[in-house]
N, C-alpha and C positions, 0 to 999 in steps of 0.2 A: 194603159201605157205601153200598147206593143210597138215594138221596134223593129225595124227591118234594116238588113244590110246584105248588098249583093257582094259575092266574091267570086273571083275569076280564076280561081286556080285551088288545088288541094292545098298549098302552102296557106293560102290566106284563110281557108277553112280552119287548119291545125293552128294559126296563129289567134284566132278568135277563140278556138277551144281552150288553149293556154293563158290567155287573157282571163277568161271565166275562171279556170282551175286556181289563179292565184287568188279569187275573190271567195272561194268557198271554204266552210269548216262544217264538221258534222253537226247535227244530222241534215244537210242539205239534200234535196232531192230535185233531180234535173229529170223531166221527161222529154224524149225525142220522138218525133212523129217524121213521116216521109216514106214515100214511096220506096220499093226494092232499088237499091242503087243511088239514093239520094245522099249518102254519105253518113248515115247514122254511125255506123261501125267506125270510119275514119274520125269523124268528131269524136268518138268516145275513147279511140286510142290516143288522140292528142290532149284531150283532156285528162286522161290517166297519166300521160308523160308529165304534164303540169302539175300534177298531183305527186310526183316523185315515184310513180310505180315502174319499176325496171323489168318485170316480167313482160312477154308477149300477151297482148292482150287481143282476144278475137271474140266473135260474136258468140254468146251462150246460147244458139237457137235450140240445141237439142239437150242442152242441161239446165236451159232458164235462167240459172243463177251462178257467176262465177264471183270470186271474192279475190281481191288483191291488197297486198301492203304497200303503203307508200310512206307520204307524210302523215296521212292518216288512212284507217281502212277505207276500201272503194268497193262497192256492190256495181257490178254491172248485170243488169237484167233484161233479159229480151223475152217479152212474153207473148211472142207471136202464137206459140204453139198452146196457149191457154184459152183461145178464142173458144167460145160457147163452154168454158169450164168452170166451175163454181169452186175449184181447188184454192185453199187458203194455204200460202206459203210462209205464214209467219209474217204477216205485212208489217204488223205494228214494230216487231223487232227489227226489220231491214230499214223501215222508214223513219223510225223515231230511237236508234240505236246511236251507236258510236261510230258510224260510218257515214261518207257521202255515197249517196246512190244514185245511178242512171238506169232508167227505165225506157227501153225500146219498145215500141207499139204500145205505149201506156195507156190508150185509149180503150182497150181490151180490158183493162182492170180499173176503170174510171172510179168506180164506187169504193174501191178499195186505197185510192191514193190518198195523200195527205190534202187537207184543205188548201195549204199554202205549199207552193212549190215553183218552180222555174219550168214554163212549157217551152221547148224549142221545136221548130219546124224546119225540115230541111227540103227545098224544092228543088228539083233539078231543071235548069232553064236551058241545058244543050251544052256539050262539052264538058268542061270542067266548071263551068258557071253553076252556083246555087244561090238562092235566096234562103238566109237564114233568117226567120221571124221569132223573135225571142218575147214571150208574154211571161211577165212576172205576176205573181199571184201571192199577194201578201207583202206586207212594208219590208220585211228582210229582203225579199226578192226585187223588189223595186229598187233598194239600195245596189244589189248585184247587179242589175240590169244597168241602171246608171253607170257604174264601174265599166263594164264592157264596153259603152260607148263613149268613154271619156277620152 
């Protein structure tokens, strides 16, 4: 039940992320894919804002994991640097704990991801236009996906 929405501005991207945030509870896991500059971090910042995070959110490219407090604990992972690595950073604690978790470049740790999750792909279409493709995996995430598109 993959769904797509084309957005025409950063603000529209942020609106989708904030709408999604209102539907999340721990231990929900969101994976984000897309080329460099596709808007993964922009999406994550808006998601965090929607979750009540007041600290500045930026990409944890060099630290891999950043944790924030909002309405719920919020984990932001950028696993780009883990390509070709077998490093285990305590995935079970992150994915099945008391936080909402966003994973950028999730395909690099595919084998470690929970079997149920919400996969989001951002595709740059030129200028500020993006195609946001949302694929729910599991009944919980199908409900969340429906809520985003209502």
